[in-house]
C-alpha positions, 0 to 999 in steps of 0.5 A, a space after each residue: 533523096 535525088 534517086 527517091 525524086 526520080 523514082 516518085 516522078 516515074 512512079 507518078 507517070 507510069 503507075 498513078 495506082 501504086 501509092 494507093 496499092 502499097 498503102 493497101 498491102 501495108 494495112 493487110 499485113 496485120 489482117 489475120 487469116 481469116 480476114 486475109 481469105 474473106 479478102 481472097 473470097 470476094 476478090 474471086 467472085 469478082 474476078 469470075 464474073 468479070 471474066 464471064 461478063 467481058 472474056 468471050 474464052 470464058 463465057 464460053 467455057 464456063 456456059 459449056 461446063 454449065 457454070 455461073 458465076 454465082 456458083 463460087 460461095 467458097 473459096 473451095 468453089 473454084 475446083 469447079 472451075 476449068 484449069 487453064 493452060 499455057 497452050 490455051 492462053 496461046 491458042 486462045 490469046 485474042 478471046 481470053 483478053 476482055 472486051 472493057 475500056 481500061 484507061 491504061 494498059 501495058 503490053 506484057 510478053 514472056 517466053 515461059 518457063 515452057 518455052 511458049 512464046 506468050 503476049 497480052 495486056 495488063 491493066 496499070 492498076 494490076 501493074 501498080 500492084 504488083 510492084 506495090 507487092 515487091 515494094 512491100 517485101 523490101 520495106 521487111 528489110 528496110 529498103 526502097 526501091 529507089 536505093 542504089 541495087 545492083 542488077 543480075 539482069 539480062 540486055 539486048 545486045 543490039 546498040 540501041 538497045 544497049 544505050 536504052 538499058 543504061 539510060 533506064 538503068 540510071 534513072 532506076 539508080 542501078 547497075 548490071 552484070 550479065 556476063 562471067 568475064 572477070 573484069 566485068 565481074 570485078 567492076 560489078 563488085 567494086 560498085 557493089 560497095 555502095 549498094 544497099 541491095 542486088 537482085 536478079 538471077 539467083 544463079 548468077 548471084 551465086 556465081 558472083 559470090 563464088 568469084 569474090 570469095 575465091 579471089 578474096 575481092 573486097 566484100 561490100 558492107 552497106 548490102 541489106 537485102 540480097 534477093 534472088 529470082 527467076 530461078 530456083 535457090 539451091 541451099 548449097 548457093 548459101 554458104 558462098 552468098 553469106 560469106 560474100 555478102 554477110 547474108 543468105 540470098 532471100 527468094 522472090 516468086 513469081 511469073 509475069 502472068 501470076 505477078 509475085 506469088 510469094 516473098 520471103 521475111 526476114 525470118 525465112 519463110 515464104 508468105 503468099 500474096 494472098 491479097 493478089 493470088 489464090 494458089 492451089 497445090 494439085 498433085 504437088 503442082 501449082 494452080 495459080 488465080 491471078 486475083 487482080 489482072 482483069 484485062 487477061 485473066 489467069 483463072 487456075 492457071 497452071 503454071 508449070 512449076 512443083 511447089 510444096 504448101 505449108 499445111 500446118 498453119 504455122 505462125 511466122 514469127 513476123 507477125 504475118 498471117 499470109 499462107 506459106 510456100 514451102 518450096 518451089 522446086 519447078 525452076 531450076 537455074 543452070 549454067 551453060 558451059 562453053 569451050 572457054 567461057 560460063 554463061 548463065 542459062 537464062 540467055 536461051 530465054 533472051 534468045 527466044 523472047 528476042 525473036 518474039 519481041 524484034 521478029 514476031 517468031 515465036 517459038 516453042 522450044 527445049 535446049 540440050 547441054 550434053 557436053 561441054 562446049 555443045 548445045 541441042 536446041 530443039 523447036 517445035 516449029 518448022 522453020 523457014 531459011 530466013 527463020 532459021 537465020 534469024 535463030 542462028 544470029 540470035 544463038 551466036 550474038 550471045 555465044 559467039 564461037 565459044 557454042 557449037 550447036 545443033 537445031 532439031 526442027 518440028 519436034 513434037 511438044 511430047 518428044 521433049 525431055 522434062 517438057 516443063 524446063 526450057 533448058 536441060 543440062 546433062 553435062 
């Protein structure tokens, strides 16, 4: 009860629109596919008109192509609009931002799955909608965000950031794991006994499940939901997860730029959040339009993931008519092997995110592991001695002496291997 009270206070302070958005999403659960598509068209028309009026980038782009917002009369007309790439949102960042006086905005940043750093503003209503989407997904499993939960997520290793993270975790009734050290894993597993749900990097959930099973540790009895995100959930993960936690790992798929694209229901189908995104599949690649974000419009955004949409319009047994995403193949999470320890590949994400956030050093990168205990860092930019030292400091803060590494600079994007991935494991 106390945790729900704290949650409500925090919600009212940060996301006053959340409850309204959540009630709307619970209502649309009953809508037919035709109703959902009609809503999408209305939202798309509004978004294109808004972007044309308030974003210098979209006005220039549409005018150059001879496109007017009135050209969008059907959902299929979205194909008339240009595709937005990751390089576009970085190069034309200031131009894409809309010139509109939103009452409340948040700073958002991400390194992106391609390793390209991105910073932009997100208005409160959009942030609240995205949180409401997650809350709706939880409701399908009888879970509330304020319930006790285990968090497989990262944190900054600086002293003050650690304190801040622990305070925020306490307020949100959660505890986290970001290391495979046996002592830490055992402590985390002990806390799981009173948890209602767990969430985070799918590879870390899998590794924890393996340790529970291999060491015959006590298994959580109260879990209602095991949610994997940020990485692909391999089919091979599920046996270990079910054995350790009594249920399969369900998937939440999205990105900072697009919000939650799809959430898996109890019947095992990934339902697209049609109220907030419009998804296209072109040559097996996902193109996403965020129908909610007005401060920084993502219209026909090339996210960089490969997907498979369901084309049969099958009706899910859960009752939702929302489109179904059969598969996401673009997010692959691999572990990094040190000389003695094993690390989540998302360590790399935090290394480069820290550089962007703390030192305003935004790098395009790819990291490759060909043998145990060694990493090869490839960076597009040419680094100064100071910048190189900052990168080396971040690497050492996460891997200490357990990883040997090399840093190659001034690398062209076209020379990257599998350039849609920021980490390639060949080990």
